[in-house]
matplotlib code that plots the C-alpha trace (Angstrom):
import matplotlib.pyplot as plt

x = [0.0, 1.5, 0.5, 1.7, 1.2, 3.3, 6.1, 6.6, 7.4, 6.1, 6.5, 4.4, 6.2, 7.0, 9.0, 11.2, 14.0, 14.4, 14.4, 17.1, 19.3, 19.5, 20.0, 23.1, 24.6, 24.6, 27.5, 28.2, 28.3, 24.9, 23.2, 25.4, 24.4, 20.9, 18.3, 16.0, 12.7, 10.6, 6.8, 4.2, 0.8, -1.2, -4.9, -7.4, -8.7, -4.8, -5.0, -8.2, -6.8, -4.0, -1.5, 0.8, 1.4, -0.4, 0.8, 0.1, 3.6, 6.6, 8.1, 11.6, 11.4, 14.9, 15.6, 18.2, 19.0, 15.8, 18.3, 19.7, 15.8, 15.7, 18.2, 16.6, 13.5, 15.4, 17.1, 14.4, 12.2, 10.2, 7.0, 8.8, 9.2, 5.2, 4.2, 6.4, 5.9, 7.8, 7.5, 9.7, 9.6, 11.0, 13.5, 10.7, 8.5, 5.9, 3.3, 1.2, 4.3, 3.4, 0.3, -2.2, -2.8, 0.8, -0.8, -4.0, -3.6, -3.7, -6.9, -6.2, -8.5, -5.9, -3.7, -0.1, -0.6, -1.9, 0.8, 3.0, 1.7, 1.8, 5.9, 6.3, 3.9, 6.0, 9.1, 7.9, 7.0, 10.9, 12.9, 16.7, 16.8, 14.1, 14.6, 12.9, 11.5, 12.1, 10.2, 10.9, 9.9, 12.4, 14.5, 16.7, 18.3, 19.9, 20.9, 22.6, 24.4, 25.6, 28.0, 29.2, 27.4, 26.7, 25.1, 27.4, 26.0, 27.5, 24.4, 24.9, 25.8, 23.3, 21.2, 23.8, 26.9, 26.3, 29.3, 31.7, 33.8, 34.5, 35.3, 37.7, 39.1, 40.0, 42.0, 43.8, 44.5, 46.0, 48.2, 49.3, 50.4, 52.7, 54.3, 53.5, 54.4, 50.8, 49.9, 51.2, 51.3, 47.9, 47.1, 49.3, 47.7, 44.2, 45.3, 47.0, 44.0, 41.6, 44.2, 43.9, 40.8, 38.4, 38.3, 37.9, 40.3, 42.2, 45.7, 45.1, 44.9, 47.9, 48.8, 50.9, 52.1, 53.0, 50.8, 48.5, 48.2, 50.3, 53.4, 53.2, 56.8, 54.7, 53.6, 56.7, 57.6, 53.7, 54.8, 53.3, 51.7, 49.3, 48.3, 48.3, 46.3, 43.4, 43.7, 43.2, 41.0, 38.9, 39.2, 37.6, 34.8, 34.2, 33.9, 30.7, 29.1, 30.6, 30.2, 28.7, 31.4, 33.8, 37.6, 37.2, 35.0, 37.3, 40.4, 38.0, 37.8, 41.1, 42.4, 40.7, 41.4, 45.3, 44.9, 42.6, 45.2, 48.4, 46.5, 45.0, 41.0, 38.1, 35.7, 32.5, 33.1, 30.6, 30.0, 28.8, 31.9, 32.1, 35.6, 36.9, 37.1, 40.0, 43.4, 46.3, 49.6, 49.3, 46.8, 49.1, 50.9, 50.8, 48.0, 50.1, 52.1, 55.9, 58.6, 59.8, 56.5, 55.6, 52.6, 50.7, 51.5, 49.8, 47.2, 46.3, 45.9, 44.0, 41.3, 41.0, 39.3, 37.4, 39.8, 40.9, 44.2, 43.0, 42.2, 45.7, 47.3, 45.5, 45.8, 49.5, 49.2, 49.5, 53.1, 53.5, 53.4, 54.8, 58.4, 60.1, 63.4, 66.1, 65.9, 62.7, 64.3, 68.0, 68.3, 67.9, 71.4, 73.3, 72.0, 74.3, 77.2, 74.9, 72.6, 68.9, 69.1, 65.5, 66.8, 67.7, 71.4, 71.5, 69.0, 70.7, 73.5, 71.2, 69.7, 73.5, 74.3, 71.0, 71.5, 74.8, 75.2, 75.5, 73.1, 70.9, 67.6, 65.1, 66.7, 63.4, 63.5, 60.7, 59.1, 58.3, 62.1, 60.1, 57.1, 57.5, 54.7, 52.3, 49.8, 49.7, 50.7, 54.5, 54.8, 53.7, 55.9, 58.4, 57.8, 58.7, 61.9, 63.1, 62.4, 60.4, 61.4, 59.9, 60.9, 56.9, 56.7, 58.6, 57.2, 54.1, 55.2, 56.5, 53.8, 51.7, 48.6, 49.4, 50.9, 48.7, 46.9, 50.2, 50.5, 47.1, 47.5, 51.1, 49.0, 45.8, 46.4, 42.1, 41.9, 44.1, 42.7, 39.0, 40.6, 42.2, 38.6, 36.6, 39.3, 39.4, 35.6, 36.0, 38.8, 36.5, 34.2, 36.7, 35.6, 33.1, 32.0, 28.4, 26.0, 28.1, 30.8, 32.1, 31.4, 32.5, 35.4, 35.9, 39.5, 40.8, 44.2, 42.1, 39.0, 36.0, 35.6, 32.7]
y = [0.1, 3.5, 6.5, 10.1, 13.5, 16.3, 15.0, 12.0, 8.7, 5.8, 2.0, -1.0, -2.8, -5.9, -4.0, -2.5, -4.8, -4.4, -0.6, -0.6, -2.6, -0.3, 2.3, 0.9, 0.6, 4.3, 6.0, 7.3, 10.7, 11.1, 8.8, 10.5, 13.7, 13.3, 14.7, 12.0, 13.3, 10.8, 11.4, 9.6, 9.6, 9.5, 9.2, 8.6, 12.0, 13.2, 10.9, 11.9, 16.0, 15.0, 16.3, 13.4, 10.2, 6.7, 3.9, 3.0, 3.1, 5.7, 6.7, 8.4, 11.0, 11.8, 14.7, 13.3, 14.8, 13.5, 11.7, 9.4, 8.7, 7.8, 5.6, 4.2, 3.3, 1.6, 0.0, -2.3, -5.0, -4.3, -5.3, -3.0, -0.3, -0.2, -0.5, 2.8, 6.4, 9.6, 13.2, 16.2, 19.3, 22.3, 24.5, 27.3, 25.0, 25.8, 22.9, 23.9, 23.0, 19.4, 17.5, 17.6, 14.1, 13.9, 15.9, 14.0, 10.7, 7.4, 5.5, 1.6, 0.1, 2.3, -0.4, -0.6, 0.2, 4.0, 3.9, 3.5, 5.8, 8.4, 7.9, 8.5, 11.5, 13.4, 12.1, 14.2, 17.6, 17.2, 20.7, 19.9, 21.8, 19.9, 17.5, 13.9, 13.0, 9.2, 7.9, 4.4, 2.6, 2.6, -0.2, 3.2, 3.5, 0.1, 1.4, 3.7, 2.3, -0.2, 2.6, 2.8, 5.9, 5.1, 7.4, 7.8, 9.1, 10.1, 8.2, 4.9, 2.7, 4.1, 1.4, -1.5, -0.3, 2.9, 2.7, 2.3, 5.5, 5.7, 1.9, 2.3, 6.2, 4.0, 1.6, 4.5, 6.4, 3.2, 2.9, 6.8, 6.4, 3.4, 5.4, 8.6, 6.9, 5.6, 9.0, 9.6, 5.9, 6.0, 9.0, 8.1, 4.8, 6.2, 8.5, 5.7, 3.8, 6.3, 7.1, 3.8, 2.5, 4.2, 4.4, 0.6, -0.9, -2.5, -1.6, -3.8, -7.2, -9.0, -11.5, -14.6, -14.0, -10.3, -8.7, -7.0, -3.2, -2.9, -5.0, -1.9, -0.2, 2.8, 1.3, -0.5, 2.5, 2.4, 2.1, -1.3, 1.0, 1.7, -1.6, -2.2, 0.3, -0.5, -4.2, -3.8, -1.2, -3.7, -6.5, -4.2, -3.5, -7.3, -7.9, -5.4, -5.6, -8.7, -8.0, -4.7, -2.2, -2.4, -2.0, 1.0, 2.8, 2.1, 3.5, 7.0, 7.0, 6.4, 8.9, 11.5, 10.4, 10.4, 14.0, 14.9, 13.7, 15.5, 18.9, 18.7, 19.2, 16.7, 16.5, 14.6, 11.2, 10.1, 6.3, 3.1, 2.3, -1.3, -3.0, -3.4, -6.7, -6.5, -5.5, -5.6, -4.0, -3.5, -0.7, 1.3, 2.4, 6.0, 6.5, 8.2, 11.7, 10.9, 13.2, 14.7, 16.0, 19.3, 20.6, 20.1, 16.6, 16.2, 18.5, 16.0, 13.1, 14.9, 16.5, 13.0, 11.9, 15.0, 17.1, 20.6, 22.6, 23.6, 20.5, 19.1, 22.0, 21.3, 17.5, 18.3, 19.6, 16.5, 16.6, 18.3, 15.2, 13.0, 11.8, 10.1, 7.6, 9.3, 7.1, 9.3, 12.8, 11.7, 13.0, 16.7, 16.2, 13.8, 14.3, 15.6, 16.6, 19.4, 20.1, 21.1, 25.0, 25.6, 24.0, 26.2, 25.6, 25.3, 22.4, 20.8, 20.1, 18.9, 16.5, 15.4, 14.8, 12.2, 10.7, 10.6, 8.6, 5.1, 5.3, 2.7, 2.4, 2.1, 5.7, 8.2, 11.9, 14.3, 16.5, 19.4, 19.8, 22.5, 21.1, 17.4, 16.0, 18.7, 18.8, 22.4, 24.8, 25.1, 23.0, 25.9, 28.4, 26.0, 25.8, 29.9, 29.1, 26.5, 23.6, 21.4, 18.0, 17.1, 18.8, 18.4, 19.8, 23.3, 23.3, 24.4, 27.3, 27.9, 27.2, 29.9, 27.7, 26.9, 29.6, 31.7, 28.8, 28.1, 31.3, 31.8, 28.7, 29.7, 32.4, 31.6, 28.3, 28.2, 28.5, 25.4, 23.2, 23.8, 23.4, 20.2, 19.0, 20.1, 17.6, 14.9, 14.7, 14.8, 12.6, 9.8, 10.4, 8.9, 5.2, 4.2, 1.1, -0.4, -3.1, -6.0, -4.4, -4.6, -6.6, -6.3, -8.0, -10.2, -9.7, -6.6, -8.4, -10.7, -11.3, -13.5, -16.9, -17.6]
z = [-0.3, -0.9, 0.4, -1.5, 0.1, -0.1, -1.4, 0.2, -1.0, 0.7, 0.2, 2.3, 4.7, 1.8, 0.4, 3.0, 3.1, -1.3, -0.5, 2.1, 0.4, -2.2, 0.7, 1.9, -1.9, -2.0, -1.1, 2.4, 2.3, 1.1, 3.7, 6.5, 5.4, 5.0, 7.5, 8.9, 10.3, 12.4, 11.4, 13.7, 13.2, 16.1, 14.9, 12.4, 11.8, 11.2, 8.3, 7.0, 7.1, 5.3, 7.6, 7.7, 6.1, 7.6, 7.5, 11.2, 12.4, 12.5, 9.3, 8.5, 5.9, 3.9, 1.6, -1.3, -4.6, -6.9, -8.7, -5.8, -5.3, -9.0, -8.8, -5.5, -7.4, -10.5, -7.9, -6.6, -8.0, -11.1, -8.6, -5.9, -8.2, -9.5, -6.0, -5.1, -6.2, -5.3, -6.1, -6.0, -4.6, -6.1, -3.8, -3.3, -1.6, -3.7, -3.3, -6.2, -8.6, -7.9, -9.5, -7.7, -8.5, -6.2, -3.8, -3.0, -0.4, -2.7, -1.9, -1.4, -3.9, -6.5, -8.7, -9.2, -12.8, -11.7, -9.5, -12.0, -14.2, -11.8, -11.3, -15.1, -14.9, -12.1, -13.4, -16.6, -14.4, -12.1, -12.8, -11.8, -8.6, -7.1, -4.0, -3.6, -0.1, 0.4, 3.2, 4.6, 8.1, 10.8, 9.0, 7.8, 11.1, 10.2, 7.1, 8.9, 11.2, 8.1, 7.2, 10.4, 12.1, 15.5, 18.3, 21.5, 24.8, 28.1, 29.1, 27.3, 30.6, 32.8, 33.5, 32.4, 34.1, 36.1, 37.8, 35.0, 35.2, 38.8, 38.6, 35.6, 37.1, 40.2, 38.4, 36.2, 39.7, 40.8, 37.5, 38.0, 41.5, 40.4, 37.6, 35.7, 32.6, 32.5, 31.6, 28.2, 27.2, 27.7, 26.1, 23.1, 23.2, 22.8, 19.2, 17.8, 18.2, 16.7, 13.7, 12.4, 11.6, 14.5, 17.7, 18.2, 20.5, 17.5, 18.8, 22.0, 20.2, 20.4, 17.5, 18.1, 14.3, 15.2, 12.6, 14.4, 14.8, 17.8, 16.0, 13.2, 13.3, 14.0, 17.0, 18.5, 20.8, 22.6, 25.9, 28.1, 30.5, 28.5, 27.4, 31.0, 32.1, 29.7, 30.8, 34.8, 34.0, 32.1, 34.3, 37.2, 35.1, 33.9, 37.9, 38.5, 34.9, 32.8, 29.5, 29.0, 28.5, 25.4, 25.7, 23.5, 26.1, 28.5, 26.8, 26.0, 29.7, 31.0, 28.7, 30.1, 33.5, 32.9, 31.4, 34.5, 37.3, 35.5, 36.3, 32.9, 31.8, 32.7, 30.2, 29.5, 27.5, 25.2, 25.2, 23.4, 21.0, 20.1, 19.5, 16.3, 14.6, 12.8, 14.2, 11.1, 11.2, 7.3, 8.2, 10.3, 7.9, 6.7, 9.0, 12.1, 11.9, 12.1, 14.4, 10.8, 9.1, 8.1, 9.3, 5.8, 5.8, 9.6, 8.2, 5.6, 8.2, 10.6, 8.2, 6.8, 10.4, 10.6, 12.5, 11.8, 12.0, 15.5, 16.6, 15.5, 17.4, 20.7, 20.3, 19.8, 23.4, 24.9, 24.1, 27.2, 29.4, 27.0, 25.9, 23.5, 22.8, 21.3, 17.9, 17.1, 17.1, 16.6, 13.2, 14.4, 16.2, 14.2, 10.8, 8.1, 10.7, 11.9, 14.5, 13.0, 13.1, 14.7, 17.7, 20.9, 20.9, 24.7, 24.4, 21.5, 24.1, 26.4, 24.2, 23.1, 26.3, 27.0, 23.8, 22.3, 18.9, 20.3, 23.3, 24.4, 22.2, 25.4, 26.8, 26.9, 26.9, 28.0, 25.6, 27.8, 29.6, 31.9, 33.3, 32.1, 34.6, 34.2, 32.0, 31.0, 28.3, 28.8, 25.7, 23.6, 25.1, 24.7, 20.7, 20.9, 22.8, 19.8, 22.8, 20.4, 20.8, 17.4, 13.9, 13.8, 16.8, 16.1, 12.7, 14.1, 15.4, 12.3, 10.0, 9.0, 9.5, 13.2, 14.4, 15.5, 17.6, 19.3, 20.1, 21.2, 23.6, 24.8, 26.2, 27.8, 29.6, 29.7, 25.8, 25.5, 27.8, 26.3, 23.0, 24.0, 25.5, 22.3, 20.0, 22.2, 22.1, 18.3, 18.2, 20.0, 17.5, 15.0, 13.0, 15.7, 15.3, 16.0, 14.5, 13.1, 12.8, 16.5, 19.4, 23.3, 24.2, 27.5, 26.8, 25.7, 23.8, 21.8, 19.9, 21.3, 20.2, 17.5]

ax = plt.figure().add_subplot(projection="3d")
ax.plot(x, y, z, "-o")
ax.set_aspect("equal")
plt.show()
């Protein structure tokens, strides 16, 4: 049964599945950018007055370009196409431009042949700038989920595990008291996880064949204390709420907690991520910023994850509590027999003393030589003084696009904290898994057995 009114195109329940199959084959950008409006008809009177379309259940109206609607109709079977129709709304919203027969409600006794004729008639009257309103049942929500859009909420575990945040925080606090390395290690682990296939704890997977994400060369320097923080927090959560909270959410909470425990800001963490089902070392290549990258190249990586230059500069501020092994910046000291001129001479001498050419590769240096155990804005002030440990750090100060944010954060810690919180929330939304694309791991280091 089909009802057409005010430009809505509806199909009966018997062909919802065919339509959804067509929807999920459209480009993700089309589906995810669609505005979804729920129309719920409450009584028979509303139906008779023609104020809404009545099919006895909630529907969704999705504005798409007419060409996509046509493709959708053409993609279903001929029987389904005969049972469906659509109409276009001109940009002016002038309903008089729509044929009278389209604006009136279709009666039950109309045949499929007349409906097909209406489709052809409306197509002849279509104008290039119009938009088509496609309405399908609640199944559309599943179609959106199929392309990776998941709804995150701070209250996701309100009923199923109400104490999850306090449990995670207690576990993280114990790790931080044991070693401050927990702070930078956990923060960096979260960043590396989100930038490779999204925030899905795929970096946590341990592979016997050494081909998981954590085995990639760019992840070899991830400190074990970050992994241990998540494993311990997960164990504590499992005792209270077995099989409920994902490792991805625990990592997101732990990243927030280590910042606040080192004098940094706190923020509301959105929850509801699932743990990924894939972890491959090969997926890491080219996805993470390197210590010698220039701002333009790093900007491309951030932009690919929906993060702007301002976010990039703010997230780089995490280096205020970071550390690095000598091998990652030794080139600035010994390459071509000369020291990188952008380094402060006194800082260069300090680094050369800590990292001679034949130094033990396990030796590490603080990235903030002024306040290495305090999450503050000194990182940005250090850049102005030539105290950036990585070439990529120093380049933020020298780059035209990034310099204003660096200078702003250097002079205003509150401004930095607000920007950092906002950027961390945005980072936590990258590549979130939902539906059949994820699971709730029982053990963060291994996929659930099927």
